[in-house]
N, CA and C atoms as a LAMMPS dump frame, in Angstrom:
ITEM: TIMESTEP
0
ITEM: NUMBER OF ATOMS
219
ITEM: BOX BOUNDS ff ff ff
-5.0000000000000000e+02 5.0000000000000000e+02
-5.0000000000000000e+02 5.0000000000000000e+02
-5.0000000000000000e+02 5.0000000000000000e+02
ITEM: ATOMS id mol type element x y z
1 1 1 N 114.342 -258.137 74.918
2 1 2 C 114.149 -259.456 75.407
3 1 3 C 113.357 -259.393 76.728
4 2 1 N 112.472 -260.354 76.944
5 2 2 C 111.717 -260.419 78.207
6 2 3 C 112.568 -260.878 79.287
7 3 1 N 112.169 -260.478 80.465
8 3 2 C 112.962 -260.919 81.642
9 3 3 C 112.026 -261.299 82.736
10 4 1 N 112.53 -262.085 83.732
11 4 2 C 111.719 -262.522 84.868
12 4 3 C 111.365 -261.284 85.701
13 5 1 N 110.327 -261.427 86.501
14 5 2 C 109.814 -260.284 87.295
15 5 3 C 110.816 -259.777 88.315
16 6 1 N 111.362 -260.64 89.123
17 6 2 C 112.127 -260.225 90.271
18 6 3 C 113.622 -260.29 90.017
19 7 1 N 114.104 -261.382 89.459
20 7 2 C 115.51 -261.603 89.275
21 7 3 C 116.075 -260.912 88.068
22 8 1 N 115.26 -260.542 87.091
23 8 2 C 115.724 -259.955 85.845
24 8 3 C 116.496 -260.925 84.955
25 9 1 N 116.264 -262.166 85.121
26 9 2 C 116.926 -263.237 84.307
27 9 3 C 116.299 -263.276 82.924
28 10 1 N 117.099 -263.42 81.893
29 10 2 C 116.506 -263.573 80.558
30 10 3 C 115.733 -264.87 80.449
31 11 1 N 114.676 -264.87 79.722
32 11 2 C 113.881 -266.047 79.504
33 11 3 C 114.495 -266.898 78.39
34 12 1 N 114.517 -268.185 78.628
35 12 2 C 115.051 -269.095 77.578
36 12 3 C 114.028 -270.131 77.264
37 13 1 N 114.286 -270.964 76.272
38 13 2 C 113.395 -272.047 75.894
39 13 3 C 113.171 -273.001 77.093
40 14 1 N 114.096 -273.112 77.999
41 14 2 C 113.959 -274.017 79.15
42 14 3 C 113.255 -273.393 80.332
43 15 1 N 112.873 -272.136 80.193
44 15 2 C 112.237 -271.44 81.326
45 15 3 C 110.824 -271.983 81.493
46 16 1 N 110.163 -272.38 80.427
47 16 2 C 108.75 -272.869 80.507
48 16 3 C 108.675 -274.34 80.098
49 17 1 N 107.708 -275.025 80.773
50 17 2 C 107.403 -276.407 80.392
51 17 3 C 106.148 -276.371 79.527
52 18 1 N 106.122 -277.152 78.49
53 18 2 C 104.881 -277.305 77.696
54 18 3 C 103.999 -278.411 78.281
55 19 1 N 102.782 -278.444 77.86
56 19 2 C 101.806 -279.339 78.434
57 19 3 C 102.258 -280.824 78.289
58 20 1 N 102.844 -281.157 77.156
59 20 2 C 103.301 -282.555 77.004
60 20 3 C 104.371 -282.962 77.981
61 21 1 N 105.241 -282.005 78.372
62 21 2 C 106.265 -282.322 79.34
63 21 3 C 105.664 -282.472 80.719
64 22 1 N 104.701 -281.584 81.066
65 22 2 C 104.028 -281.685 82.356
66 22 3 C 103.261 -282.994 82.477
67 23 1 N 102.638 -283.447 81.408
68 23 2 C 101.927 -284.727 81.343
69 23 3 C 102.866 -285.871 81.609
70 24 1 N 103.991 -285.81 80.954
71 24 2 C 105.014 -286.881 81.055
72 24 3 C 105.582 -286.939 82.487
73 25 1 N 105.978 -285.812 83.056
74 25 2 C 106.603 -285.756 84.371
75 25 3 C 105.621 -286.292 85.429
76 26 1 N 104.342 -285.912 85.316
77 26 2 C 103.352 -286.326 86.301
78 26 3 C 102.687 -287.645 86.002
79 27 1 N 102.852 -288.126 84.807
80 27 2 C 102.229 -289.414 84.416
81 27 3 C 100.743 -289.27 84.327
82 28 1 N 100.321 -288.144 83.758
83 28 2 C 98.859 -287.909 83.538
84 28 3 C 98.541 -287.658 82.08
85 29 1 N 97.284 -287.556 81.728
86 29 2 C 96.901 -287.261 80.358
87 29 3 C 97.189 -285.827 80.031
88 30 1 N 97.296 -285.526 78.719
89 30 2 C 97.538 -284.121 78.321
90 30 3 C 96.356 -283.262 78.728
91 31 1 N 95.173 -283.746 78.609
92 31 2 C 94.04 -282.909 79.021
93 31 3 C 94.062 -282.545 80.532
94 32 1 N 94.494 -283.481 81.352
95 32 2 C 94.596 -283.191 82.803
96 32 3 C 95.777 -282.263 83.045
97 33 1 N 96.837 -282.405 82.265
98 33 2 C 97.998 -281.519 82.431
99 33 3 C 97.6 -280.111 82.119
100 34 1 N 96.716 -279.88 81.096
101 34 2 C 96.218 -278.548 80.808
102 34 3 C 95.506 -277.946 82.027
103 35 1 N 94.671 -278.757 82.705
104 35 2 C 93.971 -278.27 83.893
105 35 3 C 94.963 -277.873 84.985
106 36 1 N 96.015 -278.65 85.184
107 36 2 C 97.041 -278.349 86.15
108 36 3 C 97.722 -277.059 85.861
109 37 1 N 98.044 -276.864 84.566
110 37 2 C 98.746 -275.673 84.137
111 37 3 C 97.828 -274.448 84.286
112 38 1 N 96.557 -274.613 83.995
113 38 2 C 95.592 -273.507 84.202
114 38 3 C 95.546 -273.064 85.666
115 39 1 N 95.548 -274.039 86.591
116 39 2 C 95.521 -273.742 87.992
117 39 3 C 96.797 -273.051 88.457
118 40 1 N 97.993 -273.537 88.038
119 40 2 C 99.253 -272.987 88.361
120 40 3 C 99.375 -271.554 87.813
121 41 1 N 98.957 -271.393 86.558
122 41 2 C 98.997 -270.031 85.947
123 41 3 C 98.117 -269.051 86.665
124 42 1 N 96.939 -269.544 87.106
125 42 2 C 96.014 -268.655 87.883
126 42 3 C 96.71 -268.203 89.185
127 43 1 N 97.436 -269.13 89.825
128 43 2 C 98.166 -268.77 91.025
129 43 3 C 99.25 -267.717 90.773
130 44 1 N 99.941 -267.9 89.634
131 44 2 C 100.996 -266.935 89.276
132 44 3 C 100.387 -265.588 88.912
133 45 1 N 99.273 -265.543 88.225
134 45 2 C 98.63 -264.25 87.905
135 45 3 C 98.187 -263.577 89.185
136 46 1 N 97.735 -264.326 90.174
137 46 2 C 97.383 -263.707 91.456
138 46 3 C 98.579 -263.074 92.166
139 47 1 N 99.795 -263.543 91.824
140 47 2 C 101.037 -262.991 92.381
141 47 3 C 101.576 -261.896 91.452
142 48 1 N 100.829 -261.486 90.471
143 48 2 C 101.132 -260.419 89.496
144 48 3 C 102.224 -260.801 88.523
145 49 1 N 102.31 -262.059 88.157
146 49 2 C 103.202 -262.497 87.122
147 49 3 C 102.394 -262.65 85.826
148 50 1 N 103.087 -262.477 84.69
149 50 2 C 102.481 -262.728 83.383
150 50 3 C 102.594 -264.223 83.126
151 51 1 N 101.641 -264.763 82.424
152 51 2 C 101.61 -266.233 82.129
153 51 3 C 101.39 -266.473 80.632
154 52 1 N 101.649 -267.671 80.229
155 52 2 C 101.451 -268.093 78.805
156 52 3 C 100.576 -269.332 78.836
157 53 1 N 99.436 -269.309 78.143
158 53 2 C 98.544 -270.417 78.084
159 53 3 C 99.268 -271.715 77.569
160 54 1 N 99.063 -272.829 78.18
161 54 2 C 99.625 -274.098 77.79
162 54 3 C 101.056 -274.257 78.223
163 55 1 N 101.621 -273.283 78.944
164 55 2 C 102.972 -273.363 79.453
165 55 3 C 103.018 -272.95 80.931
166 56 1 N 103.978 -273.453 81.637
167 56 2 C 104.155 -273.113 83.007
168 56 3 C 105.635 -272.876 83.327
169 57 1 N 105.922 -271.917 84.138
170 57 2 C 107.285 -271.621 84.543
171 57 3 C 107.846 -272.871 85.212
172 58 1 N 108.972 -273.356 84.71
173 58 2 C 109.566 -274.574 85.233
174 58 3 C 109.892 -274.499 86.705
175 59 1 N 110.5 -273.388 87.191
176 59 2 C 110.863 -273.275 88.602
177 59 3 C 109.575 -273.324 89.475
178 60 1 N 108.541 -272.621 89.033
179 60 2 C 107.325 -272.61 89.835
180 60 3 C 106.658 -274.034 89.898
181 61 1 N 106.677 -274.712 88.778
182 61 2 C 106.155 -276.069 88.702
183 61 3 C 106.916 -277.005 89.678
184 62 1 N 108.258 -276.938 89.584
185 62 2 C 109.105 -277.758 90.435
186 62 3 C 108.847 -277.437 91.928
187 63 1 N 108.705 -276.189 92.245
188 63 2 C 108.446 -275.78 93.618
189 63 3 C 107.103 -276.305 94.084
190 64 1 N 106.058 -276.121 93.31
191 64 2 C 104.697 -276.557 93.711
192 64 3 C 104.57 -278.065 93.826
193 65 1 N 105.313 -278.78 93.009
194 65 2 C 105.238 -280.242 93.112
195 65 3 C 106.403 -280.823 93.852
196 66 1 N 107.159 -279.956 94.548
197 66 2 C 108.236 -280.354 95.437
198 66 3 C 109.288 -281.294 94.776
199 67 1 N 109.651 -280.906 93.592
200 67 2 C 110.692 -281.642 92.862
201 67 3 C 112.079 -281.126 93.156
202 68 1 N 112.164 -279.974 93.834
203 68 2 C 113.454 -279.411 94.168
204 68 3 C 114.028 -280.099 95.377
205 69 1 N 115.311 -280.149 95.425
206 69 2 C 115.971 -280.747 96.604
207 69 3 C 115.753 -279.835 97.778
208 70 1 N 115.672 -280.52 98.936
209 70 2 C 115.556 -279.804 100.208
210 70 3 C 116.886 -279.187 100.524
211 71 1 N 116.91 -278.058 101.183
212 71 2 C 118.183 -277.394 101.54
213 71 3 C 119.025 -278.368 102.402
214 72 1 N 120.294 -278.41 102.12
215 72 2 C 121.208 -279.246 102.877
216 72 3 C 121.409 -280.629 102.244
217 73 1 N 120.734 -280.917 101.187
218 73 2 C 120.874 -282.26 100.57
219 73 3 C 121.985 -282.225 99.532
């Protein structure tokens, strides 16, 4: 089974967001969501992570778009 780079967590179906989900969350077209995913995946590859075309790591997406709660909330 594949695991995450640093934490060693097993990958699940909920680990990655598909392009349709990114488009829905951001309220953009599917074609624009592909462009966003390409940019985020390029960032992750620069950090030496493996990526999957058309999908983005959910935690990284949430972090980059600041959907996670601030500490202390």
